[in-house]
C-alpha positions as CSV (number, residue, x, y, z in Angstrom):
1,M,109.5,103.5,77.1
2,S,113.1,102.7,75.8
3,H,116.1,104.9,76.1
4,F,115.4,108.5,75.1
5,D,118.1,110.5,73.4
6,W,117.6,114.2,73.7
7,D,119.7,114.9,70.7
8,D,117.1,113.1,68.6
9,L,114.9,116.2,69.1
10,R,117.2,118.2,66.7
11,F,116.4,115.7,64.0
12,F,112.8,115.8,64.7
13,L,112.6,119.6,64.6
14,A,114.4,119.7,61.3
15,V,112.1,117.3,59.6
16,A,109.0,118.9,61.2
17,R,110.1,122.3,59.8
18,T,111.2,121.2,56.3
19,G,108.9,118.2,55.7
20,R,111.6,116.4,53.8
21,L,114.4,114.1,54.9
22,T,116.9,115.3,52.4
23,V,116.4,119.1,53.2
24,A,116.6,118.4,56.9
25,A,119.7,116.4,56.4
26,R,121.4,119.3,54.6
27,R,120.4,121.7,57.4
28,L,121.9,119.2,60.0
29,E,125.0,118.4,57.8
30,A,124.1,114.7,58.1
31,D,123.0,112.1,55.5
32,H,119.4,111.3,55.2
33,T,119.7,107.7,56.4
34,T,121.0,109.1,59.7
35,V,118.1,111.4,60.0
36,S,115.6,108.6,59.2
37,R,117.4,106.3,61.8
38,R,117.2,109.0,64.5
39,L,113.5,109.6,63.8
40,S,112.7,105.9,64.1
41,A,114.7,105.7,67.3
42,L,112.7,108.7,68.7
43,E,109.4,107.1,67.7
44,E,110.4,103.8,69.3
45,A,111.5,105.5,72.5
46,L,108.2,107.5,72.8
47,Q,106.2,104.5,71.5
48,T,104.2,106.6,69.2
49,K,104.1,107.6,65.5
50,L,105.3,111.2,64.9
51,F,105.0,111.5,61.1
52,E,102.9,110.4,58.3
53,R,105.4,109.4,55.6
54,R,104.0,110.2,52.1
55,P,105.7,110.6,48.7
56,Q,105.2,114.4,48.8
57,G,107.0,114.6,52.2
58,Y,106.6,114.1,56.0
59,S,103.7,115.5,57.8
60,L,103.2,115.5,61.6
61,T,100.6,113.3,63.3
62,E,98.6,114.7,66.2
63,Q,101.2,113.3,68.6
64,G,103.9,114.9,66.4
65,E,102.2,118.2,66.7
66,R,102.2,117.9,70.5
67,L,105.9,117.0,70.5
68,L,106.7,119.9,68.2
69,A,105.3,122.5,70.6
70,R,107.3,121.0,73.5
71,A,110.5,120.6,71.5
72,E,110.4,124.2,70.3
73,S,109.9,125.4,73.8
74,M,112.9,123.3,74.9
75,E,115.0,124.6,72.0
76,S,114.1,128.3,72.9
77,Q,115.0,127.8,76.5
78,A,118.4,126.2,75.6
79,L,119.1,129.1,73.1
80,S,118.3,131.7,75.7
81,A,120.4,130.0,78.4
82,A,123.3,129.8,76.1
83,S,123.0,133.5,75.2
84,E,122.7,134.6,78.9
85,I,125.5,132.4,80.1
86,G,127.8,133.3,77.2
87,G,127.4,136.9,78.1
88,A,127.1,140.0,75.9
89,D,130.8,140.7,75.8
90,L,131.6,137.6,73.6
91,A,132.2,138.1,69.9
92,V,129.2,138.0,67.7
93,S,129.2,134.4,66.2
94,G,127.0,131.8,64.6
95,T,124.6,132.0,61.7
96,V,121.7,134.4,61.1
97,R,119.4,134.0,58.2
98,V,117.6,137.1,56.9
99,G,114.6,136.6,54.7
100,A,113.6,139.7,52.6
101,P,111.6,140.6,49.5
102,D,113.8,140.4,46.4
103,G,113.9,144.2,45.8
104,L,115.0,145.2,49.3
105,G,117.3,142.2,49.6
106,T,119.1,142.9,46.2
107,Y,119.2,146.6,46.0
108,F,119.8,147.5,49.6
109,L,120.5,144.7,52.1
110,A,123.0,142.8,50.0
111,A,125.6,145.6,50.3
112,E,124.6,146.7,53.8
113,L,124.7,143.3,55.4
114,G,127.9,142.4,53.6
115,G,129.5,145.2,55.6
116,L,128.3,143.8,58.8
117,A,129.6,140.3,57.9
118,E,133.0,141.8,57.1
119,R,133.1,143.3,60.6
120,H,132.3,140.1,62.4
121,P,134.6,137.2,61.2
122,E,132.7,134.6,63.3
123,L,129.3,135.7,62.1
124,T,127.7,134.0,59.1
125,I,124.9,136.0,57.5
126,Q,122.5,134.2,55.1
127,L,120.5,136.7,53.0
128,V,117.6,135.0,51.3
129,A,116.2,137.6,48.9
130,L,113.1,136.1,47.2
131,P,109.6,137.2,46.2
132,R,107.8,135.2,48.9
133,T,106.9,135.0,52.5
134,F,109.0,133.3,55.2
135,S,107.8,131.3,58.1
136,L,109.7,132.2,61.3
137,S,107.9,129.4,63.3
138,K,109.4,126.9,60.9
139,R,112.8,128.6,61.2
140,E,112.9,129.5,57.5
141,A,114.6,132.7,58.6
142,D,115.7,134.2,62.0
143,I,114.7,137.7,60.8
144,A,112.2,138.5,58.1
145,V,111.2,141.7,56.3
146,T,107.6,141.6,55.3
147,V,105.2,143.9,53.5
148,E,102.4,143.3,55.9
149,Q,102.6,143.4,59.7
150,P,102.0,139.9,61.0
151,T,99.0,139.5,63.5
152,E,99.4,135.8,64.5
153,G,101.9,133.7,66.2
154,R,104.6,134.6,68.7
155,L,106.2,137.1,66.5
156,V,107.8,140.5,67.4
157,S,107.4,143.1,64.6
158,R,108.1,146.8,64.2
159,K,108.0,149.1,61.3
160,L,111.2,149.3,59.3
161,T,110.3,152.0,56.8
162,D,107.8,153.2,54.3
163,Y,108.9,153.0,50.7
164,R,107.8,154.4,47.4
165,L,107.3,153.0,44.0
166,R,106.9,155.2,40.8
167,M,106.9,154.8,37.1
168,Y,110.2,154.7,35.2
169,A,111.4,154.2,31.6
170,S,114.9,154.1,30.2
171,A,116.3,157.1,28.3
172,Q,116.6,154.7,25.3
173,Y,112.9,153.8,25.5
174,L,111.8,157.5,25.7
175,E,113.9,158.4,22.7
176,R,112.2,155.7,20.6
177,H,108.6,156.1,21.9
178,G,108.4,159.5,23.5
179,E,107.4,160.4,27.0
180,P,103.9,159.7,28.2
181,R,102.3,163.0,29.5
182,T,99.0,161.7,30.9
183,L,97.8,158.3,32.1
184,E,95.7,158.1,28.8
185,D,99.1,158.0,26.9
186,L,99.7,154.5,28.4
187,G,97.2,153.1,26.0
188,G,98.9,150.5,23.8
189,R,102.2,151.1,25.6
190,L,104.1,148.1,27.1
191,L,103.9,148.1,30.9
192,V,106.5,145.9,32.6
193,T,104.8,144.4,35.6
194,Y,104.4,141.4,37.9
195,V,102.8,138.0,37.3
196,A,99.5,138.5,39.1
197,D,98.9,134.9,40.3
198,L,102.4,134.7,41.7
199,V,102.2,137.9,43.9
200,Y,102.6,136.8,47.5
201,S,100.7,139.7,49.1
202,P,97.6,141.6,48.0
203,V,99.4,144.9,48.9
204,L,101.7,144.3,45.9
205,H,99.0,144.6,43.2
206,Y,100.2,148.1,42.1
207,A,99.0,148.0,38.5
208,V,95.3,147.2,39.0
209,G,94.2,150.9,38.7
210,L,96.1,151.3,35.5
211,E,94.2,148.6,33.5
212,K,91.5,151.0,32.4
213,F,94.1,153.0,30.4
214,G,94.7,150.0,28.1
215,P,98.5,149.2,28.4
216,R,99.8,146.0,27.2
217,H,101.7,143.8,29.6
218,Y,105.1,142.2,29.9
219,E,105.0,140.3,33.1
220,C,108.0,139.3,35.2
221,A,107.9,137.4,38.4
222,S,110.6,139.2,40.3
223,V,111.5,142.8,41.0
224,V,115.0,142.2,39.6
225,A,113.7,141.0,36.3
226,Q,111.2,143.9,36.0
227,L,114.0,146.5,36.7
228,E,116.3,144.8,34.2
229,A,113.6,144.8,31.5
230,V,112.9,148.5,32.0
231,R,116.7,149.2,31.9
232,A,116.8,147.3,28.6
233,G,114.2,149.7,27.1
234,V,111.5,147.1,26.9
235,G,108.7,149.3,28.3
236,I,107.6,151.4,31.3
237,G,107.7,149.9,34.8
238,I,106.5,150.5,38.3
239,L,109.8,150.3,40.2
240,H,111.1,150.9,43.8
241,D,112.6,154.4,44.0
242,Y,115.6,153.1,46.0
243,A,116.4,150.6,43.3
244,A,115.7,152.9,40.3
245,R,117.9,155.6,41.7
246,Q,120.9,153.4,41.4
247,H,120.6,153.5,37.6
248,P,120.9,157.0,36.1
249,E,119.6,155.8,32.7
250,L,116.2,155.3,34.2
251,K,114.0,158.4,34.1
252,L,110.8,159.1,36.1
253,V,107.7,159.4,34.0
254,L,104.1,160.4,35.1
255,P,105.3,161.5,38.5
256,E,101.8,161.8,39.8
257,V,101.5,158.1,39.8
258,S,103.0,157.0,43.2
259,F,102.5,154.0,45.4
260,T,103.6,154.0,49.1
261,R,103.9,150.7,51.0
262,T,105.6,149.6,54.2
263,Y,108.4,147.2,55.2
264,W,108.2,145.4,58.7
265,I,111.0,143.7,60.4
266,V,110.0,140.6,62.2
267,T,111.6,138.0,64.5
268,H,110.3,135.1,66.6
269,A,109.9,135.9,70.3
270,D,111.8,132.8,71.3
271,V,115.0,133.9,69.6
272,R,114.7,137.7,69.6
273,S,117.0,138.2,72.5
274,L,119.9,136.1,71.1
275,H,123.0,138.2,70.8
276,R,123.7,137.4,67.1
277,I,120.1,138.1,66.1
278,E,119.8,141.3,68.1
279,T,123.1,142.5,66.5
280,V,121.8,142.0,62.9
281,H,118.3,143.3,63.9
282,A,119.7,146.5,65.4
283,F,122.1,147.0,62.4
284,M,119.2,146.6,59.8
285,L,117.2,149.2,61.7
286,E,120.1,151.6,61.9
287,R,121.1,151.3,58.2
288,V,117.5,151.9,57.0
289,K,117.1,154.9,59.3
290,A,120.5,156.3,58.0
291,N,119.2,155.9,54.4
292,R,115.7,157.1,54.9
293,A,115.8,159.4,52.0
294,L,116.3,156.4,49.6
295,F,112.9,155.0,50.6
296,V,110.6,158.0,50.8
């Protein structure tokens, strides 16, 4: 075995998690030729092939999978040691990436986490608000908000809050089309809803029970687009209460139609105790608790 450079493991982890040299290079703030060279050096030192290099990206070989488990364990120990040795009295610093559904991220967390970032000049918060799931094992996020409680992997989860969705229409729409009084009145109405095959969790299929009443559909892939369409008077939408309440032009219709779901806050066990992650995690719990009336 030739000389082994421990720092090469950083490059290995970045490529293993992203599957692409260019994406890994951006994360490492290096150029992709440097990343490629460091991977080759690591393979040469270990005298084994760690990746299958394909046009669609890099995938781990069996030996690569074995190294990934060891490298992540080493990374976690290093992070924990740095946190313990650094002490809890140091300023909150570093980067914390929060992955969240686009509704919660846009209409609640964006403002709240901005306040936390303002209080800690050395802390960088990255809010990724998208209609998708986030892999904590691949370090796509340090903290994730999910709509289902995870049951696999070394993840630590707890309930963040229940939240409610109900049916809304704009005052402009109701003036033009009148207010529906019963579910049967939805027949022929335009229902603003999701794109079914892009929904990332089965618990988000709200509109299934309404199909029998015969509404027409205008489908938008994000919560933000759905809310903006309803605000524009396009049709009736099933919206998050906490988002709809921010727009007084939106009026509740058919109040008997209500959907309650749950948000979970999730971290990886290996990084849960890091000072910066604990700070953001505790802040999110506190702010949701303080605003409980918005959600339910």
